[in-house]
N, CA and C atoms as a LAMMPS dump frame, in Angstrom:
ITEM: TIMESTEP
0
ITEM: NUMBER OF ATOMS
567
ITEM: BOX BOUNDS ff ff ff
-5.0000000000000000e+02 5.0000000000000000e+02
-5.0000000000000000e+02 5.0000000000000000e+02
-5.0000000000000000e+02 5.0000000000000000e+02
ITEM: ATOMS id mol type element x y z
1 1 1 N 131.395 431.08 238.919
2 1 2 C 131.75 429.691 238.711
3 1 3 C 130.491 428.894 238.441
4 2 1 N 130.638 427.848 237.653
5 2 2 C 129.515 426.944 237.497
6 2 3 C 129.973 425.527 237.738
7 3 1 N 129.05 424.603 237.645
8 3 2 C 129.348 423.223 238.01
9 3 3 C 130.395 422.608 237.105
10 4 1 N 130.645 423.229 235.967
11 4 2 C 131.626 422.65 235.046
12 4 3 C 133.011 423.274 235.203
13 5 1 N 133.139 424.287 236.044
14 5 2 C 134.447 424.87 236.352
15 5 3 C 135.099 424.019 237.426
16 6 1 N 135.559 422.875 237.029
17 6 2 C 136.083 421.903 237.982
18 6 3 C 137.52 422.23 238.323
19 7 1 N 137.862 422.22 239.614
20 7 2 C 139.264 422.378 239.975
21 7 3 C 140.028 421.16 239.463
22 8 1 N 141.339 421.221 239.505
23 8 2 C 142.09 420.075 239.014
24 8 3 C 141.651 418.833 239.782
25 9 1 N 141.75 417.65 239.156
26 9 2 C 141.217 416.429 239.771
27 9 3 C 141.74 416.156 241.176
28 10 1 N 143.013 416.412 241.438
29 10 2 C 143.553 416.156 242.774
30 10 3 C 142.909 417.083 243.812
31 11 1 N 142.743 418.355 243.456
32 11 2 C 142.11 419.306 244.382
33 11 3 C 140.641 418.958 244.596
34 12 1 N 139.962 418.548 243.526
35 12 2 C 138.559 418.181 243.641
36 12 3 C 138.399 416.952 244.525
37 13 1 N 139.265 415.962 244.337
38 13 2 C 139.177 414.757 245.154
39 13 3 C 139.488 415.075 246.615
40 14 1 N 140.436 415.956 246.837
41 14 2 C 140.778 416.372 248.192
42 14 3 C 139.595 417.081 248.853
43 15 1 N 138.902 417.927 248.093
44 15 2 C 137.726 418.634 248.604
45 15 3 C 136.627 417.636 248.978
46 16 1 N 136.418 416.634 248.126
47 16 2 C 135.4 415.614 248.401
48 16 3 C 135.751 414.85 249.677
49 17 1 N 136.997 414.479 249.822
50 17 2 C 137.416 413.728 251.017
51 17 3 C 137.262 414.578 252.284
52 18 1 N 137.593 415.857 252.19
53 18 2 C 137.434 416.742 253.352
54 18 3 C 135.954 416.899 253.699
55 19 1 N 135.114 417.052 252.677
56 19 2 C 133.675 417.159 252.906
57 19 3 C 133.139 415.866 253.507
58 20 1 N 133.611 414.754 253.013
59 20 2 C 133.185 413.442 253.516
60 20 3 C 133.522 413.282 254.994
61 21 1 N 134.637 413.869 255.413
62 21 2 C 135.032 413.761 256.824
63 21 3 C 134.299 414.778 257.701
64 22 1 N 133.461 415.622 257.084
65 22 2 C 132.658 416.575 257.854
66 22 3 C 133.317 417.922 258.058
67 23 1 N 134.371 418.21 257.322
68 23 2 C 135.078 419.487 257.442
69 23 3 C 134.153 420.625 257.008
70 24 1 N 133.775 421.533 257.931
71 24 2 C 132.847 422.606 257.575
72 24 3 C 133.404 423.558 256.516
73 25 1 N 134.711 423.757 256.507
74 25 2 C 135.312 424.625 255.483
75 25 3 C 135.148 424.005 254.1
76 26 1 N 135.297 422.684 254.021
77 26 2 C 135.118 421.997 252.74
78 26 3 C 133.675 422.139 252.271
79 27 1 N 132.724 421.992 253.22
80 27 2 C 131.321 422.136 252.844
81 27 3 C 131.011 423.565 252.413
82 28 1 N 131.619 424.518 253.069
83 28 2 C 131.434 425.914 252.662
84 28 3 C 131.938 426.113 251.239
85 29 1 N 133.098 425.543 250.938
86 29 2 C 133.675 425.646 249.589
87 29 3 C 132.775 424.96 248.563
88 30 1 N 132.28 423.776 248.893
89 30 2 C 131.377 423.06 247.982
90 30 3 C 130.134 423.916 247.726
91 31 1 N 129.568 424.442 248.797
92 31 2 C 128.357 425.251 248.669
93 31 3 C 128.616 426.5 247.823
94 32 1 N 129.655 427.227 248.135
95 32 2 C 129.958 428.464 247.388
96 32 3 C 130.254 428.18 245.923
97 33 1 N 130.944 427.087 245.668
98 33 2 C 131.349 426.768 244.299
99 33 3 C 130.17 426.28 243.458
100 34 1 N 129.324 425.431 244.035
101 34 2 C 128.3 424.757 243.238
102 34 3 C 126.887 425.321 243.389
103 35 1 N 126.643 426.131 244.415
104 35 2 C 125.294 426.657 244.601
105 35 3 C 124.778 427.427 243.383
106 36 1 N 125.574 428.308 242.761
107 36 2 C 125.032 429.039 241.604
108 36 3 C 124.541 428.109 240.484
109 37 1 N 125.27 427.039 240.205
110 37 2 C 124.858 426.121 239.14
111 37 3 C 123.607 425.349 239.538
112 38 1 N 123.565 424.878 240.772
113 38 2 C 122.4 424.131 241.251
114 38 3 C 121.176 425.042 241.265
115 39 1 N 121.344 426.252 241.785
116 39 2 C 120.232 427.191 241.845
117 39 3 C 119.755 427.56 240.438
118 40 1 N 120.684 427.828 239.531
119 40 2 C 120.312 428.157 238.152
120 40 3 C 119.552 427.021 237.479
121 41 1 N 120.027 425.807 237.678
122 41 2 C 119.364 424.627 237.135
123 41 3 C 117.922 424.548 237.647
124 42 1 N 117.76 424.75 238.954
125 42 2 C 116.425 424.657 239.555
126 42 3 C 115.534 425.841 239.165
127 43 1 N 116.118 427.013 238.965
128 43 2 C 115.324 428.162 238.492
129 43 3 C 114.726 427.851 237.123
130 44 1 N 115.517 427.217 236.256
131 44 2 C 114.997 426.862 234.933
132 44 3 C 113.892 425.809 235.056
133 45 1 N 114.074 424.841 235.917
134 45 2 C 113.089 423.759 236.075
135 45 3 C 111.797 424.257 236.724
136 46 1 N 111.884 425.274 237.568
137 46 2 C 110.696 425.791 238.261
138 46 3 C 110.092 426.988 237.542
139 47 1 N 110.513 427.23 236.32
140 47 2 C 110.003 428.348 235.515
141 47 3 C 110.174 429.681 236.22
142 48 1 N 111.315 429.844 236.896
143 48 2 C 111.635 431.123 237.526
144 48 3 C 111.015 431.34 238.888
145 49 1 N 110.464 430.31 239.501
146 49 2 C 109.88 430.439 240.837
147 49 3 C 111.028 430.454 241.856
148 50 1 N 111.511 431.653 242.155
149 50 2 C 112.707 431.813 242.995
150 50 3 C 112.586 431.172 244.381
151 51 1 N 111.501 431.428 245.137
152 51 2 C 111.415 430.787 246.457
153 51 3 C 111.437 429.262 246.378
154 52 1 N 110.75 428.7 245.396
155 52 2 C 110.749 427.249 245.246
156 52 3 C 112.15 426.757 244.866
157 53 1 N 112.809 427.451 243.944
158 53 2 C 114.166 427.053 243.542
159 53 3 C 115.122 427.131 244.726
160 54 1 N 114.977 428.158 245.565
161 54 2 C 115.826 428.271 246.754
162 54 3 C 115.584 427.116 247.714
163 55 1 N 114.309 426.782 247.928
164 55 2 C 113.987 425.657 248.811
165 55 3 C 114.563 424.354 248.273
166 56 1 N 114.388 424.128 246.98
167 56 2 C 114.883 422.883 246.384
168 56 3 C 116.415 422.834 246.387
169 57 1 N 117.059 423.99 246.215
170 57 2 C 118.529 424.032 246.272
171 57 3 C 119.006 423.678 247.673
172 58 1 N 118.348 424.229 248.695
173 58 2 C 118.726 423.887 250.071
174 58 3 C 118.52 422.396 250.32
175 59 1 N 117.402 421.849 249.845
176 59 2 C 117.155 420.411 249.996
177 59 3 C 118.246 419.602 249.299
178 60 1 N 118.682 420.083 248.14
179 60 2 C 119.734 419.393 247.389
180 60 3 C 121.015 419.323 248.203
181 61 1 N 121.415 420.442 248.803
182 61 2 C 122.664 420.45 249.558
183 61 3 C 122.553 419.662 250.864
184 62 1 N 121.373 419.646 251.461
185 62 2 C 121.195 418.815 252.661
186 62 3 C 121.32 417.339 252.277
187 63 1 N 120.703 416.953 251.162
188 63 2 C 120.821 415.566 250.7
189 63 3 C 122.272 415.228 250.367
190 64 1 N 122.983 416.173 249.768
191 64 2 C 124.397 415.934 249.458
192 64 3 C 125.202 415.773 250.743
193 65 1 N 124.93 416.622 251.705
194 65 2 C 125.635 416.565 252.983
195 65 3 C 125.425 415.211 253.658
196 66 1 N 124.194 414.734 253.626
197 66 2 C 123.906 413.463 254.297
198 66 3 C 124.288 412.26 253.448
199 67 1 N 124.487 412.459 252.159
200 67 2 C 124.79 411.319 251.291
201 67 3 C 126.188 411.308 250.71
202 68 1 N 127.075 412.169 251.204
203 68 2 C 128.417 412.272 250.617
204 68 3 C 129.177 410.956 250.697
205 69 1 N 128.854 410.122 251.693
206 69 2 C 129.555 408.835 251.804
207 69 3 C 129.289 407.957 250.592
208 70 1 N 128.147 408.16 249.929
209 70 2 C 127.779 407.352 248.768
210 70 3 C 128.447 407.838 247.476
211 71 1 N 129.001 409.049 247.519
212 71 2 C 129.627 409.601 246.315
213 71 3 C 130.834 408.751 245.935
214 72 1 N 130.845 408.281 244.704
215 72 2 C 131.96 407.477 244.205
216 72 3 C 132.795 408.347 243.281
217 73 1 N 134.04 408.53 243.65
218 73 2 C 134.921 409.36 242.833
219 73 3 C 135.265 408.615 241.557
220 74 1 N 134.899 409.197 240.42
221 74 2 C 135.201 408.568 239.127
222 74 3 C 135.946 409.543 238.224
223 75 1 N 136.463 410.599 238.822
224 75 2 C 137.176 411.595 238.029
225 75 3 C 136.26 412.666 237.465
226 76 1 N 134.943 412.491 237.617
227 76 2 C 134.014 413.512 237.142
228 76 3 C 133.854 414.562 238.231
229 77 1 N 133.34 415.684 237.845
230 77 2 C 133.166 416.798 238.768
231 77 3 C 132.059 416.495 239.771
232 78 1 N 132.244 416.939 240.984
233 78 2 C 131.233 416.812 242.022
234 78 3 C 129.938 417.505 241.594
235 79 1 N 130.061 418.512 240.759
236 79 2 C 128.888 419.247 240.288
237 79 3 C 127.897 418.362 239.547
238 80 1 N 128.39 417.388 238.799
239 80 2 C 127.482 416.482 238.088
240 80 3 C 126.639 415.689 239.083
241 81 1 N 127.28 415.25 240.162
242 81 2 C 126.562 414.518 241.208
243 81 3 C 125.522 415.427 241.86
244 82 1 N 125.903 416.667 242.166
245 82 2 C 124.978 417.614 242.79
246 82 3 C 123.799 417.939 241.871
247 83 1 N 124.063 418.088 240.574
248 83 2 C 122.971 418.369 239.643
249 83 3 C 122.032 417.172 239.521
250 84 1 N 122.551 415.972 239.645
251 84 2 C 121.693 414.784 239.647
252 84 3 C 120.793 414.799 240.873
253 85 1 N 121.366 415.147 242.028
254 85 2 C 120.557 415.258 243.25
255 85 3 C 119.499 416.344 243.068
256 86 1 N 119.89 417.482 242.476
257 86 2 C 118.941 418.578 242.25
258 86 3 C 117.808 418.127 241.335
259 87 1 N 118.151 417.41 240.278
260 87 2 C 117.122 416.915 239.356
261 87 3 C 116.157 415.983 240.084
262 88 1 N 116.694 415.066 240.869
263 88 2 C 115.841 414.13 241.604
264 88 3 C 114.995 414.852 242.656
265 89 1 N 115.567 415.864 243.293
266 89 2 C 114.823 416.654 244.274
267 89 3 C 113.658 417.365 243.593
268 90 1 N 113.922 417.94 242.424
269 90 2 C 112.863 418.605 241.672
270 90 3 C 111.776 417.608 241.253
271 91 1 N 112.186 416.45 240.737
272 91 2 C 111.208 415.448 240.305
273 91 3 C 110.377 414.941 241.478
274 92 1 N 111.017 414.763 242.641
275 92 2 C 110.269 414.358 243.84
276 92 3 C 109.242 415.425 244.218
277 93 1 N 109.659 416.688 244.163
278 93 2 C 108.746 417.789 244.476
279 93 3 C 107.565 417.791 243.504
280 94 1 N 107.863 417.647 242.225
281 94 2 C 106.806 417.665 241.212
282 94 3 C 105.84 416.494 241.411
283 95 1 N 106.392 415.328 241.758
284 95 2 C 105.548 414.162 241.993
285 95 3 C 104.64 414.39 243.205
286 96 1 N 105.217 414.945 244.299
287 96 2 C 104.414 415.24 245.482
288 96 3 C 103.314 416.248 245.158
289 97 1 N 103.679 417.264 244.377
290 97 2 C 102.709 418.303 244.039
291 97 3 C 101.593 417.748 243.158
292 98 1 N 101.934 416.853 242.244
293 98 2 C 100.915 416.322 241.346
294 98 3 C 99.97 415.375 242.07
295 99 1 N 100.425 414.749 243.154
296 99 2 C 99.546 413.86 243.911
297 99 3 C 98.813 414.604 245.013
298 100 1 N 99.208 415.853 245.265
299 100 2 C 98.562 416.65 246.304
300 100 3 C 97.193 417.1 245.826
301 101 1 N 96.272 417.142 246.753
302 101 2 C 94.909 417.597 246.421
303 101 3 C 94.684 419.031 246.875
304 102 1 N 95.775 419.737 247.226
305 102 2 C 95.623 421.094 247.731
306 102 3 C 95.155 422.058 246.658
307 103 1 N 95.599 421.869 245.442
308 103 2 C 95.27 422.795 244.377
309 103 3 C 94.212 422.177 243.466
310 104 1 N 93.077 422.837 243.27
311 104 2 C 92.034 422.255 242.439
312 104 3 C 92.462 422.098 240.985
313 105 1 N 93.36 422.948 240.483
314 105 2 C 93.783 422.851 239.094
315 105 3 C 95.013 421.981 238.932
316 106 1 N 95.751 421.74 239.99
317 106 2 C 96.953 420.924 239.9
318 106 3 C 98.161 421.695 239.413
319 107 1 N 97.926 422.732 238.59
320 107 2 C 99.048 423.483 238.03
321 107 3 C 99.187 424.866 238.644
322 108 1 N 98.24 425.268 239.436
323 108 2 C 98.272 426.611 240.014
324 108 3 C 99.43 426.728 240.996
325 109 1 N 100.156 427.804 240.887
326 109 2 C 101.266 428.069 241.795
327 109 3 C 100.983 429.398 242.487
328 110 1 N 101.023 429.388 243.79
329 110 2 C 100.798 430.607 244.56
330 110 3 C 102.1 431.392 244.588
331 111 1 N 102.24 432.343 243.68
332 111 2 C 103.487 433.089 243.568
333 111 3 C 103.572 434.224 244.589
334 112 1 N 102.451 434.665 245.122
335 112 2 C 102.469 435.722 246.124
336 112 3 C 101.751 435.214 247.357
337 113 1 N 102.502 434.586 248.215
338 113 2 C 101.896 433.991 249.406
339 113 3 C 101.966 434.947 250.589
340 114 1 N 102.298 436.203 250.326
341 114 2 C 102.34 437.175 251.391
342 114 3 C 103.643 437.174 252.171
343 115 1 N 104.647 436.475 251.704
344 115 2 C 105.93 436.417 252.39
345 115 3 C 106.684 437.713 252.155
346 116 1 N 107.154 438.29 253.24
347 116 2 C 107.929 439.518 253.131
348 116 3 C 109.367 439.185 252.776
349 117 1 N 110.018 440.099 252.076
350 117 2 C 111.399 439.914 251.667
351 117 3 C 112.294 439.676 252.885
352 118 1 N 112.025 440.405 253.962
353 118 2 C 112.83 440.232 255.18
354 118 3 C 112.739 438.809 255.706
355 119 1 N 111.527 438.231 255.635
356 119 2 C 111.341 436.86 256.103
357 119 3 C 112.141 435.878 255.253
358 120 1 N 112.165 436.107 253.947
359 120 2 C 112.921 435.237 253.052
360 120 3 C 114.415 435.336 253.366
361 121 1 N 114.9 436.549 253.571
362 121 2 C 116.326 436.744 253.873
363 121 3 C 116.687 436.086 255.203
364 122 1 N 115.858 436.29 256.209
365 122 2 C 116.117 435.678 257.516
366 122 3 C 116.087 434.158 257.409
367 123 1 N 115.117 433.63 256.677
368 123 2 C 115.033 432.171 256.51
369 123 3 C 116.269 431.637 255.801
370 124 1 N 116.742 432.357 254.81
371 124 2 C 117.938 431.907 254.08
372 124 3 C 119.176 431.945 254.986
373 125 1 N 119.289 432.993 255.79
374 125 2 C 120.42 433.076 256.72
375 125 3 C 120.363 431.945 257.732
376 126 1 N 119.167 431.642 258.227
377 126 2 C 119.008 430.541 259.18
378 126 3 C 119.339 429.211 258.516
379 127 1 N 118.94 429.043 257.264
380 127 2 C 119.26 427.802 256.54
381 127 3 C 120.769 427.658 256.38
382 128 1 N 121.458 428.759 256.089
383 128 2 C 122.911 428.707 255.961
384 128 3 C 123.58 428.375 257.296
385 129 1 N 123.052 428.92 258.394
386 129 2 C 123.586 428.587 259.722
387 129 3 C 123.365 427.109 260.029
388 130 1 N 122.172 426.618 259.696
389 130 2 C 121.879 425.204 259.921
390 130 3 C 122.776 424.329 259.066
391 131 1 N 122.989 424.72 257.814
392 131 2 C 123.868 424 256.902
393 131 3 C 125.28 423.897 257.49
394 132 1 N 125.797 424.987 257.989
395 132 2 C 127.137 424.981 258.594
396 132 3 C 127.155 424.114 259.85
397 133 1 N 126.114 424.197 260.673
398 133 2 C 126.054 423.388 261.895
399 133 3 C 125.94 421.903 261.555
400 134 1 N 125.191 421.563 260.516
401 134 2 C 125.085 420.155 260.098
402 134 3 C 126.449 419.624 259.676
403 135 1 N 127.276 420.484 259.094
404 135 2 C 128.609 420.076 258.681
405 135 3 C 129.505 419.711 259.844
406 136 1 N 129.161 420.167 261.039
407 136 2 C 129.959 419.854 262.226
408 136 3 C 129.59 418.508 262.847
409 137 1 N 128.449 417.954 262.45
410 137 2 C 128.025 416.657 262.98
411 137 3 C 128.809 415.537 262.311
412 138 1 N 128.912 414.389 262.988
413 138 2 C 129.528 413.245 262.316
414 138 3 C 128.525 412.676 261.317
415 139 1 N 128.995 411.824 260.42
416 139 2 C 128.151 411.366 259.314
417 139 3 C 126.91 410.612 259.787
418 140 1 N 127.017 409.834 260.849
419 140 2 C 125.844 409.107 261.355
420 140 3 C 124.803 410.069 261.915
421 141 1 N 125.262 411.086 262.658
422 141 2 C 124.326 412.062 263.209
423 141 3 C 123.631 412.828 262.079
424 142 1 N 124.406 413.242 261.057
425 142 2 C 123.817 413.948 259.912
426 142 3 C 122.751 413.087 259.248
427 143 1 N 123.069 411.81 259.027
428 143 2 C 122.124 410.913 258.363
429 143 3 C 120.845 410.75 259.171
430 144 1 N 120.982 410.54 260.462
431 144 2 C 119.805 410.357 261.314
432 144 3 C 118.954 411.623 261.317
433 145 1 N 119.564 412.781 261.454
434 145 2 C 118.806 414.043 261.446
435 145 3 C 118.086 414.232 260.109
436 146 1 N 118.785 413.959 259.016
437 146 2 C 118.156 414.118 257.693
438 146 3 C 116.974 413.168 257.532
439 147 1 N 117.161 411.922 257.926
440 147 2 C 116.062 410.963 257.793
441 147 3 C 114.897 411.316 258.706
442 148 1 N 115.195 411.785 259.9
443 148 2 C 114.139 412.088 260.869
444 148 3 C 113.355 413.331 260.486
445 149 1 N 114.056 414.401 260.106
446 149 2 C 113.381 415.679 259.91
447 149 3 C 113.119 416.046 258.46
448 150 1 N 113.915 415.551 257.525
449 150 2 C 113.65 415.865 256.122
450 150 3 C 112.835 414.768 255.46
451 151 1 N 113.146 413.52 255.775
452 151 2 C 112.383 412.415 255.203
453 151 3 C 111.212 412.016 256.09
454 152 1 N 111.181 412.562 257.308
455 152 2 C 110.104 412.344 258.268
456 152 3 C 109.895 410.87 258.597
457 153 1 N 111.016 410.144 258.757
458 153 2 C 110.945 408.748 259.151
459 153 3 C 110.908 408.638 260.676
460 154 1 N 110.289 407.589 261.177
461 154 2 C 110.273 407.342 262.615
462 154 3 C 111.62 406.756 263.029
463 155 1 N 111.878 406.745 264.327
464 155 2 C 113.128 406.157 264.826
465 155 3 C 113.234 404.694 264.427
466 156 1 N 112.128 403.985 264.471
467 156 2 C 112.129 402.573 264.095
468 156 3 C 112.438 402.398 262.604
469 157 1 N 111.866 403.255 261.745
470 157 2 C 112.144 403.175 260.309
471 157 3 C 113.612 403.477 260.019
472 158 1 N 114.161 404.451 260.728
473 158 2 C 115.579 404.788 260.559
474 158 3 C 116.436 403.61 261.001
475 159 1 N 116.095 403.017 262.141
476 159 2 C 116.861 401.88 262.658
477 159 3 C 116.893 400.745 261.641
478 160 1 N 115.756 400.466 261.035
479 160 2 C 115.694 399.414 260.02
480 160 3 C 116.567 399.768 258.823
481 161 1 N 116.513 401.014 258.399
482 161 2 C 117.275 401.441 257.219
483 161 3 C 118.778 401.383 257.444
484 162 1 N 119.238 401.799 258.619
485 162 2 C 120.686 401.894 258.855
486 162 3 C 121.259 400.716 259.626
487 163 1 N 120.386 399.791 260.051
488 163 2 C 120.876 398.6 260.727
489 163 3 C 121.304 398.824 262.163
490 164 1 N 120.622 399.705 262.868
491 164 2 C 120.903 399.955 264.282
492 164 3 C 119.65 399.643 265.093
493 165 1 N 119.825 399.548 266.396
494 165 2 C 118.679 399.414 267.29
495 165 3 C 117.975 400.766 267.391
496 166 1 N 116.691 400.716 267.673
497 166 2 C 115.9 401.946 267.795
498 166 3 C 116.478 402.852 268.874
499 167 1 N 116.897 402.271 269.982
500 167 2 C 117.491 403.065 271.056
501 167 3 C 118.751 403.784 270.608
502 168 1 N 119.558 403.121 269.772
503 168 2 C 120.781 403.747 269.264
504 168 3 C 120.448 404.919 268.351
505 169 1 N 119.396 404.77 267.557
506 169 2 C 118.963 405.863 266.673
507 169 3 C 118.49 407.051 267.51
508 170 1 N 117.718 406.769 268.558
509 170 2 C 117.234 407.851 269.422
510 170 3 C 118.401 408.568 270.101
511 171 1 N 119.407 407.801 270.519
512 171 2 C 120.59 408.403 271.141
513 171 3 C 121.338 409.275 270.146
514 172 1 N 121.531 408.762 268.913
515 172 2 C 122.203 409.556 267.878
516 172 3 C 121.432 410.848 267.607
517 173 1 N 120.113 410.743 267.507
518 173 2 C 119.289 411.93 267.234
519 173 3 C 119.389 412.933 268.379
520 174 1 N 119.352 412.433 269.601
521 174 2 C 119.461 413.321 270.765
522 174 3 C 120.806 414.046 270.754
523 175 1 N 121.882 413.298 270.548
524 175 2 C 123.215 413.917 270.526
525 175 3 C 123.35 414.901 269.372
526 176 1 N 122.787 414.548 268.227
527 176 2 C 122.856 415.451 267.071
528 176 3 C 122.099 416.744 267.362
529 177 1 N 120.899 416.629 267.939
530 177 2 C 120.125 417.834 268.279
531 177 3 C 120.862 418.68 269.303
532 178 1 N 121.497 418.018 270.283
533 178 2 C 122.268 418.745 271.298
534 178 3 C 123.428 419.488 270.64
535 179 1 N 124.144 418.811 269.75
536 179 2 C 125.265 419.452 269.055
537 179 3 C 124.793 420.588 268.151
538 180 1 N 123.665 420.391 267.469
539 180 2 C 123.122 421.461 266.63
540 180 3 C 122.72 422.659 267.48
541 181 1 N 122.043 422.381 268.588
542 181 2 C 121.618 423.462 269.484
543 181 3 C 122.831 424.251 269.964
544 182 1 N 123.877 423.523 270.357
545 182 2 C 125.101 424.168 270.843
546 182 3 C 125.735 425.006 269.724
547 183 1 N 125.758 424.477 268.526
548 183 2 C 126.361 425.198 267.386
549 183 3 C 125.55 426.421 266.978
550 184 1 N 124.24 426.33 267.129
551 184 2 C 123.36 427.413 266.678
552 184 3 C 123.085 428.46 267.744
553 185 1 N 123.422 428.16 268.987
554 185 2 C 123.207 429.121 270.062
555 185 3 C 124.347 430.12 270.073
556 186 1 N 124.046 431.4 270.055
557 186 2 C 125.113 432.408 270.075
558 186 3 C 126.031 432.236 271.289
559 187 1 N 127.308 432.275 271.029
560 187 2 C 128.344 432.228 272.065
561 187 3 C 128.33 430.933 272.856
562 188 1 N 127.709 429.868 272.305
563 188 2 C 127.734 428.556 272.929
564 188 3 C 127.026 428.475 274.261
565 189 1 N 126.057 429.401 274.52
566 189 2 C 125.353 429.38 275.818
567 189 3 C 124.23 428.388 275.795
């Protein structure tokens, strides 16, 4: 399947609404349906750098998960929205890389960083577990976690952005981390 293999409009809208409500099955369906197109798009943009494309694809789906409330249904496929997020994620990465002083040439890419295949597989499995656990959080908890850990905003910056008190943001983050820990711990221990 690719991003243009859109289910009928009623089914697609139903999937979006279920995902918006935090239904993990809906998020699994969105991920399974659209990941190949998003990943392929990013592979082309990264000139075949698979680890980078995988990282950017995961970032894309995390941003989609935290921003689904902003999605406006206009009859177009959800895939178009996801590809827009992927494009912006790639452009943000490229902008960060071009302003970084880590590489003396600016264009050098470390394609063999010594990462073992097993480590990549384990990291991907952990990312998928985290993705599923994030789907179990309510939308406010997802947003706070994304802003805190992916955007690296402080509690005060998050509070300003979402219009809550700093204490409320800290409480949301604490509850979200507790729920994530519970979801990610085997057998709920």
